[in-house]
gemmi code that builds the backbone of each chain (N, CA, C; Angstrom):
import gemmi

chains = {
    "A": [
        ("MET", (-12.042, 42.497, 21.252), (-13.709, 43.349, 20.968), (-14.644, 42.993, 22.165)),
        ("ASN", (-15.117, 44.224, 22.637), (-15.887, 44.281, 23.721), (-17.370, 44.557, 23.393)),
        ("ILE", (-18.420, 43.743, 24.178), (-20.162, 44.033, 24.213), (-19.789, 45.496, 24.073)),
        ("SER", (-20.375, 46.379, 22.865), (-21.049, 47.689, 22.841), (-22.323, 47.856, 22.761)),
        ("ASN", (-22.807, 48.760, 23.735), (-24.466, 49.291, 24.051), (-24.090, 50.450, 24.077)),
        ("PHE", (-24.817, 51.495, 23.152), (-25.123, 52.587, 23.459), (-25.889, 53.342, 22.587)),
        ("ASN", (-25.997, 54.416, 23.285), (-27.725, 55.238, 22.559), (-26.823, 56.704, 21.882)),
        ("LEU", (-27.534, 56.602, 20.941), (-26.762, 57.903, 19.910), (-27.142, 59.001, 20.332)),
        ("GLU", (-28.811, 59.707, 20.429), (-28.122, 60.751, 21.315), (-26.900, 61.402, 22.039)),
        ("GLU", (-26.882, 60.137, 22.929), (-24.977, 60.676, 23.737), (-24.145, 60.595, 22.718)),
        ("LYS", (-24.295, 59.793, 22.169), (-22.844, 60.205, 20.944), (-23.375, 61.767, 20.245)),
        ("PHE", (-24.352, 61.732, 19.941), (-24.320, 62.985, 19.113), (-24.245, 64.488, 19.888)),
        ("ALA", (-24.782, 64.241, 20.922), (-23.972, 65.146, 21.719), (-22.759, 65.800, 21.763)),
        ("LYS", (-21.910, 64.536, 21.786), (-20.489, 65.121, 22.034), (-19.716, 65.425, 20.157)),
        ("ILE", (-20.515, 65.950, 19.159), (-20.149, 66.142, 17.871), (-20.731, 68.035, 17.936)),
        ("HIS", (-19.644, 68.361, 17.941), (-19.650, 69.977, 17.414), (-19.366, 70.918, 15.992)),
        ("GLU", (-18.800, 69.596, 15.350), (-18.601, 70.328, 13.897), (-19.606, 69.500, 12.503)),
        ("TYR", (-20.127, 69.916, 11.700), (-20.488, 69.540, 10.491), (-19.751, 69.211, 9.841)),
        ("TRP", (-20.294, 67.913, 9.329), (-19.242, 66.973, 8.092), (-18.343, 66.420, 8.426)),
        ("HIS", (-18.136, 66.368, 10.242), (-17.225, 65.242, 10.573), (-17.600, 63.904, 10.954)),
        ("PRO", (-16.988, 63.101, 10.336), (-17.590, 62.018, 11.101), (-16.916, 61.282, 12.102)),
        ("TYR", (-17.804, 60.552, 12.765), (-16.908, 60.197, 13.983), (-17.385, 58.410, 14.581)),
        ("ILE", (-16.167, 57.796, 14.674), (-16.876, 56.600, 14.848), (-17.243, 56.109, 16.458)),
        ("VAL", (-17.992, 55.188, 16.428), (-18.734, 54.775, 17.268), (-18.943, 53.478, 17.854)),
        ("GLY", (-18.630, 52.940, 17.147), (-18.497, 51.005, 17.114), (-18.183, 50.558, 15.684)),
        ("GLU", (-17.523, 49.247, 15.952), (-16.700, 48.572, 14.815), (-17.810, 47.205, 14.682)),
        ("LEU", (-17.860, 46.501, 13.332), (-18.229, 44.987, 13.501), (-17.768, 44.660, 12.378)),
        ("ASN", (-16.508, 43.497, 12.162), (-15.751, 42.848, 11.553), (-15.291, 43.732, 10.883)),
        ("GLU", (-14.902, 44.075, 9.192), (-14.325, 45.159, 8.483), (-14.828, 46.727, 8.330)),
        ("ASN", (-15.953, 47.060, 9.219), (-16.419, 47.931, 9.060), (-16.577, 49.439, 10.821)),
        ("TYR", (-16.996, 49.942, 10.211), (-16.745, 51.222, 11.156), (-18.599, 51.925, 11.321)),
        ("VAL", (-19.048, 51.890, 12.172), (-20.146, 53.098, 12.607), (-19.985, 54.237, 13.198)),
        ("LYS", (-20.199, 55.089, 11.871), (-20.013, 56.605, 12.485), (-21.218, 57.146, 12.557)),
        ("LEU", (-20.960, 58.362, 13.424), (-22.014, 59.119, 13.380), (-21.818, 60.391, 12.294)),
        ("ALA", (-22.692, 61.379, 11.949), (-22.486, 62.862, 11.586), (-23.384, 63.709, 11.939)),
        ("LYS", (-23.077, 64.688, 11.860), (-23.954, 65.749, 11.572), (-23.405, 66.759, 10.437)),
        ("LEU", (-24.786, 66.776, 9.757), (-24.668, 67.138, 8.051), (-25.387, 68.942, 8.792)),
        ("LYS", (-24.888, 69.763, 8.233), (-25.616, 71.183, 7.418), (-25.066, 71.676, 6.186)),
        ("GLY", (-25.742, 72.383, 4.874), (-25.395, 72.762, 3.816), (-24.806, 71.697, 3.060)),
        ("GLU", (-24.198, 71.107, 2.235), (-23.813, 70.520, 1.169), (-22.260, 69.892, 0.987)),
        ("LEU", (-21.783, 68.731, 1.212), (-20.497, 67.995, 0.735), (-19.791, 68.403, -0.521)),
        ("VAL", (-18.575, 67.917, -0.833), (-18.233, 67.666, -2.419), (-18.338, 66.356, -3.087)),
        ("TRP", (-19.103, 66.609, -4.419), (-19.096, 65.290, -5.281), (-18.056, 64.380, -5.033)),
        ("HIS", (-18.681, 63.531, -5.032), (-17.316, 62.231, -4.515), (-17.573, 60.928, -4.831)),
        ("SER", (-17.242, 59.819, -5.189), (-17.560, 58.397, -4.824), (-16.383, 57.856, -3.878)),
        ("HIS", (-16.850, 56.236, -3.904), (-15.698, 55.389, -3.363), (-15.623, 54.208, -4.221)),
        ("GLU", (-13.893, 54.053, -4.538), (-14.311, 52.540, -5.656), (-14.484, 51.913, -4.748)),
        ("GLU", (-14.655, 51.343, -3.784), (-13.945, 49.962, -3.236), (-15.484, 49.810, -2.814)),
        ("GLU", (-15.915, 50.914, -1.943), (-16.981, 50.463, -0.758), (-18.167, 51.147, -0.749)),
        ("ASP", (-19.172, 50.247, -0.568), (-20.490, 50.993, -0.463), (-20.989, 51.191, 0.884)),
        ("GLU", (-22.146, 52.172, 0.689), (-21.740, 53.393, 2.015), (-23.370, 53.149, 2.102)),
        ("MET", (-23.924, 52.775, 3.723), (-25.093, 52.859, 3.891), (-25.110, 54.020, 5.434)),
        ("PHE", (-26.258, 54.810, 4.948), (-26.707, 56.322, 5.749), (-28.329, 55.373, 6.519)),
        ("VAL", (-27.934, 55.895, 7.343), (-29.225, 55.562, 8.292), (-29.703, 57.047, 8.744)),
        ("VAL", (-30.821, 57.550, 8.754), (-30.953, 58.884, 9.583), (-32.014, 58.971, 10.488)),
        ("VAL", (-30.986, 59.702, 12.026), (-31.520, 59.663, 12.362), (-32.593, 61.369, 12.526)),
        ("SER", (-32.303, 62.385, 12.502), (-32.853, 63.578, 12.670), (-33.370, 64.524, 11.270)),
        ("GLY", (-33.607, 65.066, 10.859), (-33.939, 65.338, 9.723), (-33.510, 64.815, 8.294)),
        ("THR", (-33.532, 65.401, 7.272), (-33.976, 64.690, 5.640), (-33.056, 65.159, 5.111)),
        ("LEU", (-32.040, 63.834, 4.979), (-31.057, 63.885, 4.106), (-31.450, 63.720, 2.525)),
        ("MET", (-30.468, 64.937, 2.328), (-30.801, 65.353, 0.706), (-29.331, 64.464, -0.296)),
        ("MET", (-29.339, 63.412, -1.388), (-28.139, 63.114, -1.807), (-27.824, 63.227, -3.415)),
        ("ASP", (-27.898, 63.690, -4.279), (-27.746, 64.300, -5.760), (-26.955, 63.203, -6.492)),
        ("PHE", (-27.597, 62.785, -6.920), (-27.034, 61.751, -8.310), (-26.563, 61.974, -9.917)),
        ("ARG", (-25.065, 61.205, -10.343), (-25.015, 62.123, -11.704), (-26.268, 62.095, -12.773)),
        ("ASP", (-26.892, 61.693, -12.224), (-27.988, 60.819, -13.367), (-29.064, 62.308, -13.199)),
        ("GLY", (-29.117, 62.932, -12.406), (-29.800, 64.147, -12.415), (-31.367, 63.561, -10.892)),
        ("LYS", (-30.279, 62.790, -10.747), (-32.108, 62.284, -9.569), (-31.226, 62.681, -8.383)),
        ("THR", (-32.512, 63.132, -7.396), (-31.772, 63.616, -6.337), (-32.833, 62.640, -5.211)),
        ("THR", (-32.157, 62.327, -3.700), (-33.140, 60.931, -3.056), (-33.398, 62.271, -2.058)),
        ("GLN", (-34.535, 61.450, -1.213), (-34.835, 62.137, 0.232), (-34.602, 61.218, 1.043)),
        ("THR", (-34.270, 61.043, 2.373), (-33.756, 60.134, 3.376), (-34.473, 60.570, 4.625)),
        ("LYS", (-35.470, 60.373, 4.910), (-36.354, 61.003, 6.401), (-36.030, 59.592, 7.679)),
        ("PRO", (-35.938, 60.510, 9.016), (-36.003, 58.707, 10.132), (-36.399, 58.013, 9.124)),
        ("GLY", (-35.768, 56.901, 9.852), (-37.074, 55.497, 9.963), (-36.466, 55.237, 8.088)),
        ("GLU", (-35.520, 56.280, 7.908), (-35.332, 55.594, 6.585), (-33.726, 55.147, 5.831)),
        ("ILE", (-33.256, 54.319, 4.851), (-32.163, 54.106, 4.488), (-31.826, 54.467, 3.775)),
        ("LEU", (-30.636, 55.114, 3.695), (-30.499, 55.095, 2.165), (-29.122, 54.359, 1.479)),
        ("ILE", (-28.707, 53.377, 0.650), (-27.498, 52.613, 0.526), (-26.942, 53.307, -1.128)),
        ("VAL", (-25.617, 53.465, -0.627), (-25.010, 54.166, -1.936), (-24.061, 53.044, -2.720)),
        ("PRO", (-23.900, 52.244, -3.972), (-23.305, 51.146, -4.066), (-22.058, 52.476, -4.258)),
        ("LYS", (-20.300, 51.446, -4.468), (-19.334, 51.553, -4.992), (-18.940, 52.176, -6.280)),
        ("LYS", (-18.167, 53.234, -6.332), (-18.318, 53.703, -8.078), (-19.674, 54.562, -7.992)),
        ("VAL", (-20.293, 54.876, -7.243), (-21.286, 55.634, -7.737), (-21.469, 57.541, -6.795)),
        ("GLU", (-21.181, 58.514, -7.752), (-20.702, 59.910, -7.852), (-22.264, 59.991, -7.061)),
        ("HIS", (-21.914, 60.877, -5.391), (-22.927, 60.964, -5.081), (-22.578, 62.734, -3.821)),
        ("ARG", (-23.537, 63.360, -3.998), (-23.094, 64.885, -3.412), (-24.099, 64.659, -2.264)),
        ("PRO", (-23.844, 64.653, -1.092), (-24.850, 64.452, -0.028), (-25.229, 66.748, 0.270)),
        ("TRP", (-26.475, 66.952, 0.776), (-26.465, 68.305, 1.143), (-27.756, 68.132, 1.893)),
        ("THR", (-28.602, 69.453, 2.734), (-29.213, 69.379, 3.812), (-30.424, 70.513, 3.098)),
        ("ASN", (-31.537, 70.248, 3.556), (-32.632, 71.821, 2.984), (-31.600, 73.069, 4.118)),
        ("LYS", (-32.208, 74.281, 3.332), (-31.432, 75.049, 4.034), (-31.422, 75.599, 5.533)),
        ("GLY", (-30.345, 75.860, 6.554), (-30.522, 75.710, 7.570), (-30.760, 74.312, 8.217)),
        ("GLU", (-30.723, 73.017, 7.768), (-31.442, 72.008, 8.508), (-30.525, 71.013, 9.223)),
        ("GLU", (-30.464, 71.050, 9.942), (-29.160, 69.948, 10.808), (-29.816, 68.355, 10.481)),
        ("VAL", (-29.073, 67.407, 9.830), (-29.488, 66.302, 10.048), (-28.558, 65.183, 10.449)),
        ("ARG", (-28.968, 64.592, 11.233), (-28.048, 63.749, 11.864), (-28.410, 62.419, 11.190)),
        ("VAL", (-27.108, 61.629, 10.688), (-27.011, 60.709, 10.603), (-25.713, 59.477, 11.186)),
        ("MET", (-26.257, 58.132, 11.097), (-25.343, 56.949, 11.101), (-25.030, 56.895, 9.944)),
        ("LEU", (-23.916, 55.711, 9.825), (-22.552, 55.259, 8.488), (-22.382, 54.333, 8.326)),
        ("ILE", (-22.792, 53.580, 8.062), (-21.876, 52.611, 7.815), (-20.975, 52.221, 7.087)),
        ("GLU", (-20.177, 51.269, 7.092), (-18.898, 51.491, 6.028), (-17.501, 50.607, 6.312)),
        ("PRO", (-16.902, 50.057, 5.272), (-15.509, 49.945, 5.884), (-14.843, 50.069, 6.303)),
        ("LYS", (-13.680, 49.963, 6.776), (-12.814, 50.706, 7.917), (-12.350, 51.742, 6.976)),
        ("SER", (-12.003, 51.007, 5.245), (-11.057, 51.853, 4.582), (-11.652, 52.980, 3.767)),
        ("THR", (-13.283, 53.667, 4.235), (-13.624, 54.401, 3.650), (-13.357, 55.745, 3.916)),
        ("LYS", (-13.143, 56.597, 3.356), (-12.319, 57.725, 3.477), (-13.700, 58.621, 3.058)),
        ("HIS", (-14.310, 59.758, 3.912), (-16.225, 60.169, 3.581), (-15.869, 61.429, 2.656)),
        ("THR", (-14.914, 61.546, 1.975), (-15.048, 62.426, 0.413), (-14.246, 61.814, -0.743)),
        ("GLY", (-14.409, 60.403, -0.505), (-13.601, 59.499, -1.253), (-12.012, 60.255, -1.460)),
        ("GLU", (-11.737, 60.372, -3.082), (-10.006, 60.846, -3.274), (-10.133, 62.036, -3.197)),
        ("VAL", (-11.208, 62.825, -2.915), (-11.618, 64.276, -3.476), (-10.635, 64.751, -1.711)),
        ("LYS", (-10.184, 65.473, -2.130), (-10.290, 66.714, -0.697), (-10.171, 67.701, -0.459)),
        ("VAL", (-10.962, 68.361, 0.540), (-11.524, 69.851, 0.253), (-11.702, 70.169, 1.828)),
        ("ALA", (-12.099, 71.058, 1.973), (-11.447, 71.382, 3.534), (-12.442, 71.251, 4.661)),
        ("GLN", (-13.144, 70.276, 4.139), (-13.585, 69.393, 5.097), (-13.661, 68.051, 5.342)),
        ("THR", (-12.585, 67.537, 4.096), (-12.108, 65.987, 4.425), (-11.480, 65.916, 6.038)),
        ("VAL", (-11.606, 65.388, 6.810), (-10.894, 64.586, 7.839), (-10.337, 63.255, 7.549)),
        ("GLU", (-9.075, 63.268, 7.830), (-7.788, 62.504, 7.510), (-8.103, 61.322, 8.661)),
        ("VAL", (-7.892, 61.914, 9.898), (-7.961, 60.772, 10.644), (-8.815, 60.807, 11.503)),
        ("LEU", (-9.743, 60.312, 11.560), (-10.751, 59.940, 12.384), (-10.824, 59.278, 13.580)),
        ("GLU", (-11.738, 59.872, 14.482), (-11.478, 59.516, 15.855), (-13.236, 58.824, 16.660)),
        ("TRP", (-13.087, 58.058, 17.509), (-13.684, 57.605, 18.425), (-14.267, 58.514, 19.050)),
        ("ILE", (-15.535, 58.174, 19.459), (-16.365, 58.867, 20.706), (-17.185, 58.318, 21.883)),
    ],
    "B": [
        ("MET", (-25.127, 46.072, -8.656), (-26.031, 46.749, -7.489), (-26.279, 48.143, -7.924)),
        ("ASN", (-27.719, 48.878, -7.202), (-28.559, 50.109, -7.029), (-28.446, 50.696, -6.579)),
        ("ILE", (-28.534, 52.179, -6.491), (-28.531, 52.726, -5.351), (-30.603, 52.349, -4.717)),
        ("SER", (-30.749, 52.213, -2.735), (-31.581, 51.951, -2.338), (-32.148, 52.760, -1.243)),
        ("ASN", (-33.100, 52.871, -1.447), (-33.815, 53.805, -0.129), (-34.721, 53.518, 0.041)),
        ("PHE", (-34.832, 53.250, 1.605), (-36.380, 52.635, 1.598), (-36.571, 52.995, 3.213)),
        ("ASN", (-38.010, 52.692, 3.510), (-38.484, 52.716, 4.769), (-38.730, 51.496, 5.599)),
        ("LEU", (-38.231, 51.583, 6.772), (-38.790, 50.409, 7.527), (-39.304, 49.670, 7.895)),
        ("GLU", (-40.674, 51.345, 8.444), (-41.899, 50.774, 8.653), (-42.357, 49.890, 7.353)),
        ("GLU", (-42.130, 49.992, 6.122), (-43.149, 49.733, 5.025), (-42.850, 48.127, 5.107)),
        ("LYS", (-41.193, 48.242, 4.926), (-40.752, 46.685, 5.055), (-41.089, 45.784, 6.317)),
        ("PHE", (-41.155, 46.265, 7.213), (-41.571, 45.900, 8.734), (-42.924, 45.200, 8.137)),
        ("ALA", (-44.104, 46.029, 8.035), (-45.220, 45.852, 7.576), (-45.376, 44.301, 6.759)),
        ("LYS", (-44.444, 43.858, 6.245), (-43.811, 42.486, 5.536), (-43.895, 41.403, 5.771)),
        ("ILE", (-43.557, 41.536, 7.560), (-43.191, 40.301, 8.241), (-44.228, 39.981, 8.958)),
        ("HIS", (-44.163, 38.774, 8.916), (-45.483, 37.989, 9.884), (-44.978, 37.460, 10.568)),
        ("GLU", (-43.882, 36.887, 11.303), (-43.595, 35.564, 11.926), (-42.227, 36.255, 12.457)),
        ("TYR", (-42.511, 35.785, 13.914), (-41.401, 36.190, 14.676), (-39.958, 35.455, 14.565)),
        ("TRP", (-38.641, 36.187, 14.439), (-37.246, 35.789, 14.740), (-37.667, 34.723, 13.713)),
        ("HIS", (-37.670, 35.682, 12.408), (-37.588, 35.419, 11.428), (-36.868, 36.793, 10.448)),
        ("PRO", (-35.088, 36.341, 9.999), (-34.928, 37.914, 9.583), (-34.946, 37.871, 8.340)),
        ("TYR", (-35.665, 39.057, 7.614), (-35.754, 38.820, 6.155), (-34.405, 40.217, 5.344)),
        ("ILE", (-33.583, 40.125, 4.857), (-33.075, 40.495, 4.204), (-33.187, 41.985, 3.636)),
        ("VAL", (-32.728, 43.117, 3.690), (-33.637, 44.623, 3.015), (-32.426, 45.583, 1.926)),
        ("GLY", (-30.931, 45.255, 2.091), (-29.846, 45.509, 1.536), (-28.994, 44.613, 2.145)),
        ("GLU", (-27.957, 45.097, 0.994), (-26.694, 44.732, 1.168), (-25.587, 46.014, 1.345)),
        ("LEU", (-24.434, 45.494, 1.882), (-23.157, 46.210, 1.771), (-22.370, 46.048, 1.579)),
        ("ASN", (-21.280, 45.627, 0.626), (-19.973, 45.304, 0.754), (-20.909, 43.647, 1.016)),
        ("GLU", (-19.556, 43.814, 2.028), (-20.276, 41.549, 1.958), (-21.360, 41.350, 3.330)),
        ("ASN", (-21.858, 42.495, 3.846), (-22.845, 42.677, 4.872), (-24.126, 42.590, 4.035)),
        ("TYR", (-25.078, 41.865, 5.096), (-26.781, 42.124, 4.844), (-27.404, 42.811, 5.754)),
        ("VAL", (-28.402, 44.101, 5.623), (-28.949, 44.070, 6.229), (-30.267, 43.951, 6.354)),
        ("LYS", (-30.825, 43.344, 8.122), (-32.092, 42.568, 7.906), (-32.685, 42.712, 8.644)),
        ("LEU", (-34.262, 42.455, 8.423), (-35.165, 43.242, 9.849), (-35.455, 42.114, 9.779)),
        ("ALA", (-35.722, 41.912, 11.613), (-36.788, 40.560, 12.343), (-37.473, 41.874, 13.446)),
        ("LYS", (-38.758, 40.791, 13.830), (-39.469, 41.109, 14.539), (-39.725, 39.860, 15.502)),
        ("LEU", (-39.147, 40.764, 17.245), (-38.797, 39.496, 18.138), (-39.691, 39.266, 19.096)),
        ("LYS", (-40.151, 37.798, 19.720), (-41.087, 37.807, 20.481), (-40.760, 36.458, 21.124)),
        ("GLY", (-40.524, 36.845, 22.625), (-40.598, 35.381, 23.452), (-38.665, 35.486, 23.110)),
        ("GLU", (-37.952, 34.097, 22.858), (-37.060, 34.460, 23.469), (-36.521, 33.010, 22.368)),
        ("LEU", (-34.747, 33.313, 21.468), (-34.142, 32.689, 21.041), (-33.056, 32.063, 21.599)),
        ("VAL", (-32.468, 30.424, 21.415), (-31.406, 30.046, 21.909), (-30.588, 30.810, 22.144)),
        ("TRP", (-30.061, 30.353, 22.842), (-28.376, 30.705, 23.145), (-27.145, 30.442, 22.148)),
        ("HIS", (-26.114, 30.955, 21.477), (-25.677, 31.283, 20.270), (-24.498, 31.658, 19.875)),
        ("SER", (-23.728, 31.616, 19.311), (-22.723, 32.419, 19.207), (-22.308, 32.528, 17.551)),
        ("HIS", (-21.733, 33.126, 16.716), (-20.976, 33.456, 15.799), (-19.850, 33.058, 15.782)),
        ("GLU", (-18.764, 31.671, 14.892), (-17.725, 31.977, 14.825), (-16.676, 33.300, 14.472)),
        ("GLU", (-17.696, 33.583, 13.306), (-16.371, 34.522, 12.533), (-17.248, 36.188, 12.484)),
        ("GLU", (-18.089, 36.107, 13.205), (-18.914, 37.479, 12.525), (-19.432, 38.457, 14.176)),
        ("ASP", (-19.397, 39.369, 13.972), (-19.932, 40.557, 14.789), (-21.221, 41.339, 13.963)),
        ("GLU", (-22.037, 41.163, 15.070), (-23.239, 41.652, 15.005), (-23.544, 42.857, 15.525)),
        ("MET", (-24.489, 43.604, 14.626), (-24.811, 44.947, 14.879), (-26.436, 44.861, 14.864)),
        ("PHE", (-27.559, 45.241, 16.193), (-28.885, 45.362, 16.262), (-28.818, 46.693, 16.222)),
        ("VAL", (-29.585, 46.915, 16.034), (-30.026, 48.422, 16.033), (-31.726, 48.341, 15.955)),
        ("VAL", (-32.094, 49.015, 17.532), (-33.191, 48.595, 18.314), (-34.601, 50.295, 17.297)),
        ("VAL", (-35.945, 49.442, 16.457), (-36.561, 50.321, 15.864), (-37.668, 50.339, 17.143)),
        ("SER", (-37.825, 49.203, 17.635), (-38.770, 49.421, 18.991), (-39.134, 48.319, 19.642)),
        ("GLY", (-39.611, 48.657, 20.859), (-39.441, 47.894, 21.952), (-37.863, 47.998, 22.477)),
        ("THR", (-38.113, 46.878, 23.415), (-36.641, 46.930, 24.503), (-35.774, 45.424, 23.971)),
        ("LEU", (-34.511, 45.053, 23.217), (-33.835, 43.954, 23.034), (-33.168, 43.269, 24.320)),
        ("MET", (-33.620, 42.625, 25.255), (-33.084, 41.905, 25.890), (-31.909, 41.061, 25.576)),
        ("MET", (-30.951, 40.955, 26.198), (-29.527, 39.880, 25.379), (-28.922, 39.327, 26.936)),
        ("ASP", (-28.983, 38.444, 26.800), (-28.524, 37.717, 27.993), (-26.978, 36.944, 27.350)),
        ("PHE", (-25.743, 37.206, 28.526), (-24.949, 36.788, 28.050), (-24.293, 36.298, 29.487)),
        ("ARG", (-23.054, 35.081, 28.576), (-22.483, 34.098, 29.891), (-22.250, 34.242, 31.042)),
        ("ASP", (-21.344, 35.384, 31.036), (-21.055, 36.266, 32.329), (-22.488, 36.203, 33.289)),
        ("GLY", (-23.618, 36.635, 33.027), (-24.387, 36.684, 33.965), (-24.798, 38.086, 33.575)),
        ("LYS", (-24.350, 38.858, 32.705), (-24.829, 39.938, 32.612), (-26.161, 40.242, 31.648)),
        ("THR", (-27.059, 41.174, 31.952), (-27.964, 41.020, 30.292), (-27.911, 43.240, 30.105)),
        ("THR", (-27.729, 42.780, 28.276), (-28.220, 43.780, 28.198), (-29.190, 44.345, 28.206)),
        ("GLN", (-29.907, 45.954, 27.291), (-31.417, 46.038, 27.671), (-30.478, 47.451, 25.922)),
        ("THR", (-31.572, 46.956, 25.197), (-31.107, 48.435, 24.217), (-32.542, 48.601, 23.698)),
        ("LYS", (-32.682, 49.677, 23.660), (-33.764, 50.772, 23.268), (-33.668, 51.423, 21.876)),
        ("PRO", (-35.230, 51.449, 21.377), (-34.855, 52.283, 20.172), (-33.824, 53.754, 20.599)),
        ("GLY", (-32.982, 54.070, 19.448), (-31.635, 54.522, 19.987), (-30.924, 54.415, 19.803)),
        ("GLU", (-30.789, 52.815, 20.543), (-29.480, 52.316, 21.015), (-29.375, 51.714, 19.964)),
        ("ILE", (-27.871, 51.068, 20.313), (-26.782, 50.003, 19.476), (-26.445, 48.856, 20.262)),
        ("LEU", (-26.859, 48.025, 20.256), (-26.203, 46.514, 20.415), (-24.795, 45.873, 19.839)),
        ("ILE", (-23.525, 45.758, 19.785), (-22.589, 44.942, 19.092), (-22.378, 43.976, 19.738)),
        ("VAL", (-22.327, 42.257, 19.309), (-22.538, 41.467, 19.561), (-20.495, 41.090, 19.153)),
        ("PRO", (-19.718, 40.973, 19.710), (-18.677, 40.283, 19.340), (-18.117, 39.159, 18.415)),
        ("LYS", (-17.994, 38.851, 17.680), (-17.686, 36.847, 17.148), (-17.502, 36.111, 18.282)),
        ("LYS", (-17.421, 34.858, 18.313), (-17.394, 34.175, 19.528), (-17.936, 34.306, 20.698)),
        ("VAL", (-19.183, 35.254, 20.831), (-19.462, 35.944, 22.120), (-21.466, 34.877, 21.700)),
        ("GLU", (-21.472, 33.984, 22.928), (-22.170, 33.571, 23.141), (-23.487, 34.796, 23.940)),
        ("HIS", (-25.198, 34.392, 22.925), (-25.713, 35.352, 23.517), (-27.211, 34.698, 23.039)),
        ("ARG", (-28.253, 35.498, 24.049), (-29.372, 34.943, 23.602), (-30.311, 36.117, 24.113)),
        ("PRO", (-30.977, 36.445, 22.778), (-31.892, 37.696, 23.072), (-33.226, 36.953, 23.120)),
        ("TRP", (-33.999, 37.778, 23.875), (-35.379, 37.615, 24.454), (-36.103, 39.330, 24.632)),
        ("THR", (-37.322, 38.722, 24.864), (-38.205, 40.176, 24.404), (-38.823, 39.918, 26.252)),
        ("ASN", (-39.363, 41.072, 26.663), (-39.763, 41.518, 28.423), (-41.454, 40.607, 27.324)),
        ("LYS", (-41.805, 40.279, 29.347), (-43.456, 39.993, 28.139), (-44.553, 40.020, 27.302)),
        ("GLY", (-44.929, 39.572, 26.213), (-45.679, 39.660, 25.095), (-45.265, 40.985, 24.579)),
        ("GLU", (-43.928, 41.116, 24.737), (-43.443, 42.088, 23.823), (-43.031, 41.906, 22.285)),
        ("GLU", (-43.350, 43.188, 21.642), (-42.625, 42.867, 19.917), (-41.615, 43.960, 19.711)),
        ("VAL", (-40.501, 43.233, 19.665), (-39.327, 43.990, 19.359), (-39.107, 43.978, 18.053)),
        ("ARG", (-38.821, 45.421, 17.110), (-38.137, 45.142, 15.886), (-36.849, 45.842, 15.657)),
        ("VAL", (-36.073, 45.046, 15.094), (-34.479, 45.342, 14.883), (-34.399, 45.509, 13.453)),
        ("MET", (-32.920, 46.100, 13.683), (-32.664, 46.085, 12.105), (-31.133, 45.478, 12.189)),
        ("LEU", (-30.486, 44.350, 11.814), (-29.387, 43.821, 11.846), (-28.278, 44.144, 10.962)),
        ("ILE", (-27.026, 44.420, 11.450), (-26.252, 44.493, 10.098), (-25.605, 43.383, 10.218)),
        ("GLU", (-24.503, 42.618, 9.795), (-23.660, 41.549, 9.804), (-22.828, 40.259, 7.973)),
        ("PRO", (-22.346, 40.157, 8.860), (-21.994, 39.503, 7.080), (-22.854, 38.146, 6.787)),
        ("LYS", (-22.869, 38.309, 4.942), (-23.812, 38.197, 4.898), (-23.261, 36.091, 4.860)),
        ("SER", (-22.540, 35.804, 5.579), (-22.056, 34.462, 5.594), (-23.091, 34.109, 7.388)),
        ("THR", (-23.699, 35.271, 8.411), (-24.194, 34.892, 9.578), (-25.345, 33.745, 9.493)),
        ("LYS", (-25.309, 32.711, 10.281), (-26.549, 32.205, 10.187), (-27.259, 32.526, 11.653)),
        ("HIS", (-28.426, 33.014, 11.949), (-28.798, 33.792, 12.732), (-28.779, 33.000, 14.335)),
        ("THR", (-29.037, 31.467, 14.214), (-29.037, 31.076, 15.370), (-27.502, 30.182, 15.383)),
        ("GLY", (-26.570, 30.701, 14.594), (-24.930, 30.656, 14.736), (-25.154, 28.835, 14.339)),
        ("GLU", (-24.341, 28.031, 14.857), (-23.953, 26.292, 14.605), (-25.502, 25.756, 14.860)),
        ("VAL", (-26.426, 26.131, 16.330), (-27.697, 25.911, 16.347), (-28.539, 25.505, 15.646)),
        ("LYS", (-29.359, 24.229, 15.786), (-30.225, 24.247, 14.875), (-31.859, 24.544, 15.675)),
        ("VAL", (-32.843, 25.189, 15.545), (-33.696, 25.213, 16.457), (-35.297, 25.790, 15.596)),
        ("ALA", (-36.781, 25.302, 15.617), (-37.495, 25.246, 14.970), (-37.501, 26.525, 14.436)),
        ("GLN", (-36.757, 27.625, 15.130), (-36.651, 29.062, 14.487), (-35.939, 29.204, 13.473)),
        ("THR", (-34.718, 28.437, 13.116), (-33.923, 28.597, 12.547), (-34.024, 28.731, 10.926)),
        ("VAL", (-33.653, 29.968, 10.240), (-34.291, 30.365, 8.892), (-32.978, 29.242, 7.686)),
        ("GLU", (-33.010, 28.356, 7.489), (-32.349, 28.086, 6.600), (-31.838, 29.041, 5.099)),
        ("VAL", (-32.928, 29.732, 4.497), (-32.782, 29.595, 3.580), (-33.054, 31.863, 3.301)),
        ("LEU", (-32.736, 32.692, 3.931), (-32.906, 34.179, 3.997), (-33.518, 34.885, 2.566)),
        ("GLU", (-34.580, 35.735, 2.984), (-35.511, 36.045, 1.484), (-35.119, 37.204, 1.938)),
        ("TRP", (-35.262, 37.711, 0.142), (-35.541, 39.795, 0.350), (-36.868, 40.251, 0.634)),
        ("ILE", (-36.785, 41.096, 1.103), (-38.616, 41.889, 1.091), (-38.655, 43.008, 0.655)),
    ],
}
model = gemmi.Model(1)
for chain_id, residues in chains.items():
    chain = gemmi.Chain(chain_id)
    for i, (resn, *xyz) in enumerate(residues, 1):
        res = gemmi.Residue()
        res.name, res.seqid = resn, gemmi.SeqId(i, " ")
        for name, pos in zip(("N", "CA", "C"), xyz):
            atom = gemmi.Atom()
            atom.name, atom.element = name, gemmi.Element(name[0])
            atom.pos, atom.b_iso = gemmi.Position(*pos), 0.0
            res.add_atom(atom)
        chain.add_residue(res)
    model.add_chain(chain)
structure = gemmi.Structure()
structure.add_model(model)
structure.setup_entities()
């Protein structure tokens, strides 16, 4: 593994789909991923993996099954523990950019498969 | 573990020392830490742990033993692989704020003990 020093905006410029995470780094057994979000994703959970969202632009909305919804803005962090069902979405028409840190084993829609599910993640 | 949603500026406001990392989150076997940096730290490496630096403000300077120095600015990420000796420093008088993501086992000055070494990390 090499020393890695990269700029988030340059990486985001390579992403042209929503809800499609790309790998930009690795550390230990985790990947660092970037994704652009618009609209909503399916309800899902990760059996074994906690998931960290670092919001780079926009407001990340996250629904939970207890009826609560969190808002996470640039400069804020959301950590969703393993097994906790969640549904990310964005306010109407808003593009949200996030950095994700999570174990390499994490599937972005958990065990649920939908049109947005990406089976094999690529590096950018 | 609970859902965690927090603001970096509010956490940084609680930090009054340089080179003293505080824990603000955990995911899987990693801690998320914040630190304010000014001046320089000792050369060190981490035998088993890759280390990720997310620069929040200022420019993080990092020396490596091959003579190279990286500069990492806000919106940029530096990942230092395990076993790679490194020395973080800041430009004269500049305070740099970083978020670190690294395994819980990571000691911030590696196996080197100096005045800045913090033995027991605290949550803020």
